[in-house]
C-alpha positions in Angstrom: 95.7 126.9 109.2 92.1 127.5 110.0 89.0 125.3 110.2 86.0 126.9 108.7 82.6 125.9 107.2 82.8 125.0 103.6 80.1 127.5 102.5 82.3 130.3 104.0 85.5 129.1 102.3 85.4 131.0 99.0 88.6 132.8 98.4 90.6 130.7 100.9 93.3 128.2 100.0 93.1 124.5 100.8 95.7 123.0 103.2 95.3 119.4 102.0 94.1 117.4 99.1 90.3 116.6 98.9 89.5 113.1 97.9 86.6 112.1 95.8 85.4 108.5 95.5 83.0 107.4 92.8 82.3 103.7 93.1 83.6 101.7 90.2 85.0 104.8 88.4 87.5 106.8 90.4 89.3 107.5 93.7 91.6 110.4 93.9 92.0 114.1 94.7 89.3 116.3 93.2 91.1 119.4 94.6 94.8 119.6 95.5 96.5 121.3 98.4 96.9 125.0 97.6 93.7 125.2 95.5 91.9 128.5 95.8 88.3 127.7 96.6 85.7 129.2 94.1 82.0 129.5 94.5 81.4 126.7 92.0 83.6 124.4 94.2 81.3 124.5 97.2 78.7 122.0 95.9 81.5 119.6 95.0 83.1 119.9 98.4 79.8 119.3 100.1 79.1 116.3 97.8 82.2 114.5 99.0 81.2 115.1 102.6 83.3 118.2 103.4 81.1 120.4 105.5 84.3 121.9 107.0 87.7 122.4 105.5 91.2 123.4 106.6 92.3 126.5 104.8 94.8 129.4 104.9 94.7 132.9 103.6 97.4 132.6 101.0 99.3 130.0 98.9 102.5 131.9 99.3 104.9 131.5 102.2 104.7 129.2 105.2 101.5 129.8 107.1 101.2 126.2 108.2 102.9 126.6 111.6 104.6 129.9 112.4 106.2 128.5 115.5 107.7 125.5 113.7 106.3 122.9 116.0 104.1 121.1 113.5 104.6 119.5 110.1 102.2 119.2 107.3 101.3 115.7 106.2 103.3 116.1 102.9 106.5 117.2 104.7 106.1 114.4 107.3 105.7 111.9 104.5 108.9 113.0 102.9 110.7 112.4 106.2 109.3 108.8 106.2 110.6 108.5 102.6 114.0 109.6 103.7 114.0 106.6 106.1 113.1 104.2 103.3 114.9 105.3 100.2 118.2 103.8 99.0 120.2 103.4 95.9 118.0 102.1 93.0 114.8 103.4 94.7 113.1 106.7 94.2 109.7 108.3 94.7 106.9 109.5 92.4 107.2 113.3 91.9 103.7 114.1 93.1 102.6 113.7 96.7 98.9 112.9 96.5 96.6 112.9 99.6 99.6 113.2 101.8 101.1 109.9 100.5 104.6 109.3 99.1 105.0 106.3 96.8 108.3 104.6 96.1 109.3 102.9 92.8 112.1 100.7 91.6 114.7 102.3 89.3 115.9 98.9 88.1 115.1 95.2 88.1 116.2 93.7 91.3 115.5 92.0 94.6 113.7 94.1 97.3 115.0 93.6 100.8 113.3 95.1 103.8 114.5 95.7 107.3 111.3 94.3 108.8 112.3 95.3 112.4 112.9 98.9 111.5 109.6 99.0 109.5 107.8 97.5 112.5 109.2 100.3 114.7 107.7 102.9 112.4 104.3 101.2 112.1 104.0 100.6 115.9 105.0 104.2 116.8 101.6 105.6 116.0 100.3 108.3 113.6 102.4 107.1 110.7 102.6 104.1 108.4 104.6 102.4 105.7 103.2 99.6 103.5 105.3 97.6 101.0 105.5 94.5 98.9 106.7 91.5 100.8 110.3 90.9 101.7 112.6 89.4 99.0 110.2 90.4 96.2 111.6 90.3 92.7 110.7 93.7 91.3 110.9 95.2 87.8 112.0 98.7 86.9 109.2 101.2 87.4 107.2 98.9 89.7 105.7 100.5 92.8 107.2 98.9 95.9 106.0 101.0 98.9 103.8 103.8 100.1 104.0 105.9 103.3 102.2 108.7 105.0 101.2 110.0 108.4 97.6 109.5 109.6 96.6 113.0 110.7 96.8 116.1 108.6 99.6 117.5 110.8 102.1 116.0 113.3 104.5 117.3 115.8 108.0 117.9 114.4 109.4 116.3 117.5 107.7 113.0 116.7 109.3 112.8 113.2 112.7 113.7 114.7 112.2 110.9 117.3 111.3 108.3 114.7 114.4 109.3 112.7 116.5 108.6 115.8 114.8 105.3 116.4 115.3 104.0 112.9 118.8 105.4 112.5 120.9 105.9 109.4 120.4 102.5 107.8 117.6 102.7 105.1 114.6 100.4 105.6 114.6 99.3 102.0 117.3 98.0 99.8 117.0 97.1 96.1 119.8 94.8 94.9 120.2 94.7 91.1 120.6 91.2 89.6 124.2 90.2 88.8 125.2 88.8 85.3 125.6 85.2 86.4 127.3 82.6 84.2 125.3 79.5 84.5 126.5 75.9 84.0 123.8 73.2 83.6 124.4 69.5 84.4 121.5 67.3 83.3 121.6 63.9 85.0 119.9 60.6 84.5 120.4 57.4 82.5 117.0 58.0 80.8 118.4 61.2 79.2 122.0 60.2 78.8 121.0 57.1 76.8 118.3 58.8 74.8 115.4 57.0 76.3 113.5 60.3 76.8 114.1 63.9 75.6 115.7 66.4 78.0 113.1 68.9 79.1 115.0 70.3 82.0 117.3 72.5 79.9 114.5 74.5 78.3 112.9 75.2 81.7 116.1 76.1 83.5 117.4 78.3 80.8 114.2 80.3 80.6 114.2 80.9 84.3 117.8 82.1 84.6 117.6 84.2 81.5 114.6 86.1 83.0 117.2 87.5 85.5 119.8 88.4 82.8 122.0 85.3 83.3 123.9 83.6 80.5 124.1 79.8 80.2 127.7 79.2 79.3 128.0 75.4 79.6 125.8 72.3 79.5 126.8 68.7 80.3 124.7 65.6 80.3 125.6 62.8 82.7 124.4 59.2 83.4 123.6 58.2 87.0 127.2 57.2 87.5 128.3 59.5 90.4 131.9 59.7 89.1 130.6 61.0 85.8 128.3 63.4 87.5 131.2 64.9 89.5 133.2 65.1 86.3 130.4 67.0 84.5 130.0 69.4 87.4 133.8 70.1 87.3 133.6 70.7 83.6 131.0 73.5 83.9 133.0 75.0 86.8 136.2 74.9 84.6 134.2 76.7 81.9 133.7 79.6 84.3 130.2 79.0 85.8 129.5 80.9 89.0 126.1 79.3 89.3 125.7 75.5 88.8 122.3 73.9 88.3 122.1 70.1 88.5 118.8 68.7 87.3 117.5 65.3 88.1 118.6 62.5 90.4 117.5 64.4 93.6 115.0 61.9 95.1 115.6 58.9 97.5 115.7 56.3 94.7 118.9 54.2 94.7 120.0 55.5 91.3 119.7 59.2 92.3 123.2 60.2 93.2 123.2 64.0 92.4 123.3 65.1 96.0 126.4 62.9 96.5 128.1 64.5 93.4 127.4 68.0 94.6 128.8 67.3 98.0 132.1 66.1 96.4 132.7 69.6 94.9 131.0 72.0 97.3 132.8 73.6 100.2 129.6 74.2 102.1 126.2 72.5 102.0 123.3 74.7 103.1 120.5 72.1 102.8 119.3 69.0 101.2 115.6 69.1 101.6 113.3 72.1 102.0 109.9 72.7 103.7 108.4 74.0 100.4 106.0 72.2 98.1 106.7 71.8 95.3 110.4 71.4 96.0 111.0 69.2 99.0 114.1 67.5 97.4 115.9 70.8 96.7 119.6 71.1 97.5 121.7 74.3 97.9 125.5 74.4 98.4 128.3 76.9 97.9 131.8 76.6 96.5 134.6 79.1 97.4 135.9 80.8 100.5 133.4 83.6 100.1 130.5 81.4 98.7 131.3 82.8 95.3 129.6 79.9 93.4 126.1 78.7 94.2 125.3 75.1 93.4 121.7 73.8 93.3 120.3 70.4 92.9 116.8 70.8 91.3 114.2 68.2 91.9 112.0 66.9 89.2 109.1 69.2 90.1 111.0 72.1 88.6 110.5 70.6 85.1 106.7 70.3 85.3 105.4 72.7 88.0 105.0 76.4 87.2 106.5 77.5 90.5 108.7 75.7 93.0 111.4 76.4 95.7 113.7 77.2 92.7 111.6 80.4 92.0 112.0 81.5 95.7 115.7 80.9 95.9 116.8 82.0 92.4 116.1 85.7 92.7 118.2 85.9 95.9 121.1 84.0 94.4 120.9 86.3 91.3 121.1 89.3 93.5 124.2 88.0 95.3 122.3 87.2 98.6 123.7 84.3 100.6 120.9 82.0 101.6 121.3 80.1 104.9 119.7 77.0 106.3 117.6 78.9 108.9 116.1 81.0 106.2 115.1 78.0 104.2 113.7 76.3 107.3 111.4 79.3 107.9 110.0 79.0 104.4 107.5 76.4 105.5 105.1 79.2 106.5 103.9 80.3 103.0 105.8 77.5 101.4 102.8 75.6 100.1 101.9 76.5 96.5 98.1 76.6 95.9 98.5 75.9 92.1 96.3 78.7 91.1 95.0 78.9 87.5 96.1 81.2 86.1 99.4 81.5 88.1 100.0 85.0 89.4 103.4 84.5 91.0 105.1 86.5 92.4 101.9 88.4 93.1 100.6 85.7 95.4 101.1 84.2 98.9 103.7 81.6 97.8 106.9 82.2 99.6 105.4 84.9 101.9 106.1 84.1 105.5 
């Protein structure tokens, strides 16, 4: 590699991408690594502020570092990618401007080892940026980008960061499981036909967005014995996710939390530091927490996004949610009710 004045670079080959920025129009490489500089390229290079360029004599063979001590930005970015990639994640084929971008190969829940990512980003001369942790991604969605900061870096530094991070990938993408959902709609007002049930439509739409199937639906009065019976019926039908709607507040007739406790083996929480969704309940049934049971507060029926939207993707991906995790959701747990709603591309649920 050699640094020379741009006007003397005709016939040499670029060692890195050259970025052009035209405000409001484009930002990207105007010349790519390996491009042979021609006379007509000189004005363009000068127009993007390149009075000097890094070049080499040939685009064949490895002239970057004959002693093997240094790595080009593209090769170093691929090492960062090797620390990040996992099953269901891959990279875009082209490395542009020294940057590798990672995409999702399926719908699923993105989980990040935040401590390992912090170690990389605090090491110096390298970076990884991503979507936030527990982000529900779609197939083909870009989830992260990584690169080193300089044009080249010592091979020993990349070897050291590999040792620091270890063999466990920084990113995991868990595909959603085909959950069988049982709905229990509670409340005298629905049971006796005083009002129309609107919970079912909302709950079904949300779970079906993750590939789940509603296999059973029961409607109960506020009688706790009947509520327990209805929950048992959807369990007997084969539900591995039970959603109980209504009856979650502190009113004397609201007995859904009691009914859930009668059949659950472990209660994670009743109440959450998230608005909307303070009266949310999460419990599990089974020795291995095979069946998730949720008590959904009334806000789920009329608010666009609630605690249910933060917990549901994790449950659908088979992630166990614990009380400490929910307690930490208070930071970022206040929905700003934006119009239009951009969830999950917003700060709701980001701690």
